[in-house]
C-alpha positions as CSV (number, residue, x, y, z in Angstrom):
1,X,17.8,8.2,-9.5
2,X,16.8,10.5,-6.1
3,X,18.7,10.5,-3.1
4,X,17.3,12.0,-0.2
5,X,20.3,10.8,2.5
6,X,21.5,14.2,2.8
7,X,18.3,16.0,3.6
8,X,17.4,16.4,7.3
9,X,15.2,13.7,8.7
10,X,11.8,13.9,8.7
11,X,9.8,13.5,12.3
12,X,7.6,11.2,10.9
13,X,9.6,8.3,11.3
14,X,10.4,8.4,15.4
15,X,8.9,6.0,17.4
16,X,8.0,6.2,20.7
17,X,11.4,5.6,22.0
18,X,13.5,7.2,19.9
19,X,11.4,10.1,20.4
20,X,12.1,9.6,24.4
21,X,15.6,9.2,23.9
22,X,16.2,11.9,22.1
23,X,13.9,14.5,24.1
24,X,15.1,13.4,27.4
25,X,18.5,13.6,26.1
26,X,17.9,17.1,25.0
27,X,16.7,17.5,29.3
28,X,13.0,17.9,28.6
29,X,10.3,16.2,30.6
30,X,9.2,12.7,29.4
31,X,5.1,14.5,29.0
32,X,7.2,16.0,26.2
33,X,7.0,13.1,23.9
34,X,3.6,12.7,24.3
35,X,3.1,16.1,23.3
36,X,5.3,15.5,19.9
37,X,4.2,12.1,19.0
38,X,0.2,13.5,19.2
39,X,0.9,16.6,16.7
40,X,3.1,14.3,14.4
41,X,0.1,11.5,14.8
42,X,-3.1,12.1,16.2
43,X,-3.1,16.3,15.1
44,X,-0.9,15.6,11.7
45,X,0.5,18.6,12.0
46,X,2.3,20.0,8.9
47,X,5.0,22.4,10.4
48,X,7.0,21.9,13.6
49,X,6.1,26.0,14.3
50,X,2.5,24.6,14.5
51,X,3.1,22.6,17.9
52,X,2.2,25.4,19.6
53,X,2.2,23.3,23.5
54,X,5.9,22.7,22.8
55,X,7.8,25.3,24.4
56,X,9.9,27.2,21.8
57,X,13.2,26.1,22.7
58,X,12.0,22.4,22.4
59,X,10.5,24.1,18.6
60,X,14.0,25.3,17.9
61,X,15.8,21.9,18.7
62,X,13.2,19.9,16.7
63,X,13.7,22.7,13.7
64,X,17.4,22.0,13.9
65,X,17.3,18.3,13.8
66,X,14.2,17.5,11.8
67,X,12.4,19.2,8.3
68,X,8.9,18.3,8.7
69,X,8.2,18.2,5.0
70,X,4.6,17.3,3.9
71,X,3.4,15.2,0.9
72,X,2.0,17.7,-1.6
73,X,-1.7,16.5,-3.4
74,X,-0.4,17.2,-7.2
75,X,-3.9,15.7,-8.0
76,X,-6.9,13.6,-7.4
77,X,-9.7,11.9,-9.2
78,X,-13.0,10.9,-7.5
79,X,-14.9,8.2,-8.8
80,X,-18.4,7.9,-9.2
81,X,-18.6,4.9,-6.8
82,X,-16.9,7.0,-4.1
83,X,-13.6,5.6,-4.8
84,X,-10.3,8.5,-4.5
85,X,-7.3,8.4,-6.4
86,X,-4.3,10.9,-5.1
87,X,-1.5,11.3,-6.9
88,X,1.4,13.2,-4.1
89,X,4.6,14.7,-5.1
90,X,6.9,14.1,-2.7
91,X,9.7,16.4,-1.2
92,X,12.2,15.7,-4.1
93,X,9.6,16.0,-6.9
94,X,9.0,12.6,-7.6
95,X,5.4,11.5,-7.7
96,X,3.6,8.2,-5.9
97,X,0.3,7.2,-5.8
98,X,-2.5,6.3,-2.9
99,X,-5.8,4.9,-3.1
100,X,-8.8,5.6,-0.8
101,X,-11.5,3.1,-0.9
102,X,-14.6,3.9,0.6
103,X,-17.2,1.3,2.5
104,X,-19.0,-1.2,0.8
105,X,-22.6,-2.3,1.0
106,X,-22.8,-6.5,1.2
107,X,-24.9,-8.2,-0.4
108,X,-27.2,-8.8,2.8
109,X,-27.5,-4.9,2.3
110,X,-25.2,-4.5,5.6
111,X,-23.3,-1.5,5.8
112,X,-19.3,-2.0,6.1
113,X,-17.4,0.7,8.4
114,X,-13.8,-0.4,6.8
115,X,-12.4,2.5,4.7
116,X,-9.4,1.2,3.2
117,X,-6.3,3.3,1.8
118,X,-4.1,1.9,-0.4
119,X,-0.3,2.7,0.3
120,X,2.5,3.1,-2.0
121,X,6.1,2.0,-0.8
122,X,8.3,3.0,-3.7
123,X,8.5,5.2,-6.5
124,X,8.4,3.2,-9.1
125,X,8.9,-0.6,-9.2
126,X,12.2,-2.6,-10.0
127,X,10.4,-6.1,-10.7
128,X,9.2,-5.4,-14.1
129,X,5.6,-7.4,-14.0
130,X,4.5,-7.7,-17.5
131,X,0.8,-6.3,-16.5
132,X,1.6,-3.7,-14.7
133,X,2.2,0.6,-15.1
134,X,4.3,0.9,-12.4
135,X,7.3,-0.3,-13.3
136,X,6.7,1.0,-16.4
137,X,8.8,4.0,-15.9
138,X,11.2,2.2,-13.9
139,X,12.6,2.3,-10.0
140,X,13.3,5.5,-8.6
141,X,14.1,4.8,-5.0
142,X,12.5,3.3,-1.7
143,X,10.2,5.4,0.4
144,X,10.9,6.7,3.7
145,X,9.0,5.4,6.2
146,X,7.6,9.3,7.1
147,X,6.4,8.8,3.2
148,X,4.8,5.9,4.1
149,X,3.1,7.0,6.8
150,X,2.4,10.6,5.2
151,X,0.2,9.0,2.7
152,X,-2.7,8.2,5.5
153,X,-2.1,11.6,7.2
154,X,-2.3,13.7,4.1
155,X,-5.6,11.8,3.1
156,X,-6.7,13.0,6.9
157,X,-5.7,16.6,6.0
158,X,-7.4,16.2,2.4
159,X,-10.8,15.1,4.4
160,X,-10.2,18.3,6.8
161,X,-9.3,20.8,3.7
162,X,-12.5,19.4,1.5
163,X,-15.2,18.3,4.7
164,X,-15.2,14.8,3.9
165,X,-17.0,13.4,6.5
166,X,-17.2,16.0,8.8
167,X,-19.5,14.7,10.8
168,X,-17.2,11.3,11.7
169,X,-15.2,11.9,14.7
170,X,-12.4,9.3,14.4
171,X,-10.2,8.8,11.6
172,X,-11.0,8.3,8.0
173,X,-9.0,5.4,7.3
174,X,-9.3,2.6,9.3
175,X,-7.8,0.0,7.4
176,X,-4.9,0.0,5.2
177,X,-3.6,-2.0,2.6
178,X,0.2,-1.7,1.1
179,X,-0.9,-2.9,-2.3
180,X,0.6,0.3,-3.8
181,X,3.2,1.7,-6.2
182,X,6.3,-1.1,-5.6
183,X,7.3,-4.3,-3.9
184,X,6.8,-3.4,-0.1
185,X,8.9,-5.9,1.1
186,X,11.7,-4.7,-1.1
187,X,12.0,-1.8,1.5
188,X,11.7,-3.8,4.3
189,X,13.1,-1.9,7.2
190,X,11.4,1.0,5.9
191,X,8.3,-1.2,5.6
192,X,8.2,-2.3,9.2
193,X,9.2,1.3,10.6
194,X,5.5,2.9,9.1
195,X,4.0,-0.6,10.0
196,X,4.9,0.2,13.7
197,X,3.6,4.1,13.7
198,X,0.2,2.5,11.5
199,X,0.0,0.1,14.5
200,X,1.1,1.5,17.5
201,X,-1.2,3.5,20.0
202,X,1.1,6.3,20.3
203,X,0.7,6.2,16.5
204,X,-2.4,6.1,14.4
205,X,-3.6,3.1,16.5
206,X,-4.9,0.9,13.4
207,X,-5.0,-3.1,14.6
208,X,-2.8,-4.9,13.0
209,X,-5.2,-7.4,11.5
210,X,-6.5,-4.3,9.6
211,X,-3.3,-4.2,8.4
212,X,-2.5,-6.4,4.9
213,X,1.0,-6.6,3.5
214,X,1.3,-7.4,-0.4
215,X,4.1,-9.2,-2.3
216,X,5.0,-10.1,-5.4
217,X,6.9,-13.3,-4.1
218,X,9.8,-12.2,-1.8
219,X,10.2,-15.5,0.0
220,X,13.3,-14.4,2.3
221,X,11.7,-11.5,3.6
222,X,8.1,-13.2,4.1
223,X,10.1,-15.2,6.6
224,X,11.2,-12.3,8.2
225,X,8.1,-10.9,8.5
226,X,6.8,-14.0,9.9
227,X,9.2,-13.3,12.7
228,X,7.5,-9.8,14.0
229,X,5.1,-10.5,16.5
230,X,2.2,-8.2,15.2
231,X,-0.7,-10.2,13.0
232,X,-0.4,-8.4,9.8
233,X,-2.1,-9.8,7.1
234,X,-0.3,-11.3,4.4
235,X,-1.8,-11.3,0.4
236,X,0.2,-12.9,-2.4
237,X,-0.2,-11.7,-5.9
238,X,0.1,-14.5,-7.5
239,X,-1.1,-14.3,-11.1
240,X,0.0,-17.5,-12.0
241,X,-0.3,-20.8,-10.7
242,X,2.8,-22.7,-12.9
243,X,6.5,-21.4,-12.9
244,X,5.8,-21.5,-16.4
245,X,3.4,-18.6,-16.4
246,X,4.7,-16.4,-13.4
247,X,8.4,-16.3,-15.1
248,X,6.5,-15.1,-18.3
249,X,5.0,-12.2,-16.3
250,X,6.5,-12.1,-13.1
251,X,10.5,-12.0,-13.3
252,X,10.7,-12.1,-9.5
253,X,9.7,-15.7,-10.2
254,X,13.0,-16.8,-11.9
255,X,14.5,-15.7,-8.5
256,X,12.0,-17.1,-6.3
257,X,9.8,-19.6,-7.8
258,X,6.6,-21.5,-6.6
259,X,8.1,-23.9,-4.2
260,X,10.3,-21.7,-2.4
261,X,7.5,-18.9,-2.1
262,X,4.5,-21.5,-0.8
263,X,7.2,-22.7,1.3
264,X,7.5,-19.4,2.8
265,X,4.0,-18.7,2.8
266,X,3.2,-22.0,5.2
267,X,6.0,-20.8,7.5
268,X,4.3,-17.1,7.6
269,X,0.7,-19.6,8.7
270,X,2.6,-21.6,11.0
271,X,3.9,-18.4,12.4
272,X,0.9,-16.6,12.7
273,X,-2.3,-19.0,12.6
274,X,-3.4,-16.6,10.0
275,X,-5.3,-17.5,6.7
276,X,-3.2,-16.0,3.5
277,X,-5.1,-13.9,0.6
278,X,-4.0,-14.9,-2.7
279,X,-4.8,-12.5,-5.6
280,X,-4.8,-13.7,-9.0
281,X,-4.9,-11.1,-12.1
282,X,-6.8,-12.6,-14.6
283,X,-5.2,-11.7,-18.1
284,X,-7.0,-13.1,-21.6
285,X,-5.2,-15.5,-23.2
286,X,-2.3,-15.4,-20.5
287,X,-3.3,-17.4,-17.1
288,X,-7.0,-17.8,-17.5
289,X,-6.6,-21.7,-19.1
290,X,-8.1,-24.8,-17.7
291,X,-4.6,-26.1,-16.2
292,X,-4.1,-22.8,-14.3
293,X,-7.4,-23.5,-12.9
294,X,-6.1,-26.9,-11.8
295,X,-2.6,-25.8,-10.3
296,X,-4.6,-22.7,-8.7
297,X,-6.5,-25.3,-7.0
298,X,-3.8,-27.3,-5.6
299,X,-1.5,-23.9,-4.3
300,X,-4.6,-23.0,-2.8
301,X,-5.7,-26.2,-1.3
302,X,-1.9,-26.8,0.2
303,X,-2.0,-23.5,2.0
304,X,-5.8,-23.3,2.9
305,X,-6.1,-19.9,1.8
306,X,-9.1,-17.9,-0.4
307,X,-8.4,-16.7,-4.3
308,X,-9.4,-13.1,-5.1
309,X,-10.3,-13.3,-8.7
310,X,-9.3,-10.0,-10.3
311,X,-10.1,-9.3,-13.8
312,X,-7.3,-7.1,-15.2
313,X,-7.7,-3.1,-15.8
314,X,-6.0,-2.4,-19.1
315,X,-2.6,0.1,-19.1
316,X,-1.8,2.3,-22.1
317,X,1.1,1.1,-23.5
318,X,1.1,-2.6,-22.4
319,X,-0.6,-4.9,-25.0
320,X,-2.6,-7.4,-22.6
321,X,-6.6,-7.8,-22.3
322,X,-9.0,-8.2,-19.8
323,X,-10.8,-11.4,-20.1
324,X,-14.4,-11.7,-20.7
325,X,-17.1,-12.1,-18.0
326,X,-17.6,-15.5,-19.3
327,X,-14.0,-16.4,-18.9
328,X,-14.0,-15.0,-15.5
329,X,-17.1,-16.8,-14.5
330,X,-15.8,-20.0,-16.0
331,X,-12.5,-19.7,-13.9
332,X,-14.2,-19.2,-11.2
333,X,-16.7,-21.8,-11.1
334,X,-13.7,-24.1,-12.1
335,X,-11.9,-23.1,-8.7
336,X,-15.2,-23.0,-6.9
337,X,-16.3,-26.9,-8.4
338,X,-12.8,-27.8,-7.1
339,X,-13.2,-26.8,-3.3
340,X,-11.8,-23.7,-3.5
341,X,-13.1,-20.5,-1.5
342,X,-13.1,-18.0,-4.1
343,X,-14.2,-14.6,-5.0
344,X,-13.9,-11.9,-7.8
345,X,-13.2,-8.5,-6.7
346,X,-15.8,-6.5,-6.5
347,X,-14.5,-3.2,-8.9
348,X,-13.8,0.3,-7.6
349,X,-12.7,3.6,-9.5
350,X,-13.1,1.7,-13.0
351,X,-14.3,5.2,-14.3
352,X,-10.8,6.9,-13.0
353,X,-6.9,5.6,-13.9
354,X,-7.4,2.7,-11.3
355,X,-4.7,0.4,-12.3
356,X,-1.7,1.2,-9.9
357,X,0.7,3.3,-11.2
358,X,-1.4,4.8,-14.2
359,X,-2.2,8.2,-13.0
360,X,1.5,9.0,-12.1
361,X,2.7,7.8,-15.1
362,X,0.1,9.6,-17.4
363,X,1.4,13.1,-15.6
364,X,4.9,11.9,-15.7
365,X,4.6,11.7,-19.6
366,X,3.0,14.9,-20.1
367,X,5.7,17.8,-21.5
368,X,5.0,20.2,-19.2
369,X,4.4,19.2,-15.5
370,X,2.9,22.7,-14.7
371,X,0.0,21.5,-17.0
372,X,-0.1,17.5,-16.0
373,X,-0.4,18.5,-12.5
374,X,-2.6,21.6,-12.9
375,X,-6.1,19.6,-11.6
376,X,-5.3,19.5,-8.1
377,X,-7.8,19.6,-5.5
């Protein structure tokens, strides 16, 4: 298991207060703090030496204290629909994924300006959901806050290098979902620090209402998140509407069963006054029966939430199947008939390794990393 405890800190984990205490403690003027944060989060500097308007003495002090270690693009896959999947190599050689989902055109023909990045929070996952590729090779470690943040910065650097949307003056990514590899709430402290950097004007300045945290059901951490002042959006990866089904496919349910999870969600709603989204992957023969429709409708009405149905994306090495279109439609219509607000997710990236963790899994299974990762750029 990787351990970064002995490596120098990355300055992209600093918030404004910490940066000010550090630089003023070194005897520098407070305006240097604004310059440093601008280099880190606005100009996306990839080295301390690149911070050209900082005096050499300050750069030397920063270099003694920190190491700026940008993510390395190991591989990318582009879909016909514009979705781009990135495989990043971390400083210790581990691999994680991010997915850039482009703006979409609504049914009424309107063009959305939402450009979403699906961000990872861990290398692998310890929670063992039976349908997910992220956990097939086990849990390695939590991501540092800087590694969470740099997934967004790295996409902006990629955009610049590729000339993607070069006419657009504003950043490419304006919506973030913590829904990539790993369980975000299991890396709570680093997650909260990364969210602060995403949200703050001195950071990436992305509104809290454009940041979604997804969880498989860590009830105590949901209650902690409810105590934060920011209006982050919460999504629950439910995937089973009864304890019997969730126990089979999501081991986390044995520790935090449905009643405990739903109670924590109600506490979050009461604190934030915001609708919670329920994500429900439809797996053929596992959670698509009429009893799940009935149970899910009861949970959805209790939470007054919207349900997002997601037909299962098959994963190599997992013997689960995608339901037929007829099964998906029947499940959707059953919920709708019972008064539940329900949508079926418009699929993105189906012609690439779309399932979370699948690109990493395929790459790490290759006998020679140089061959597996040789399709970068």
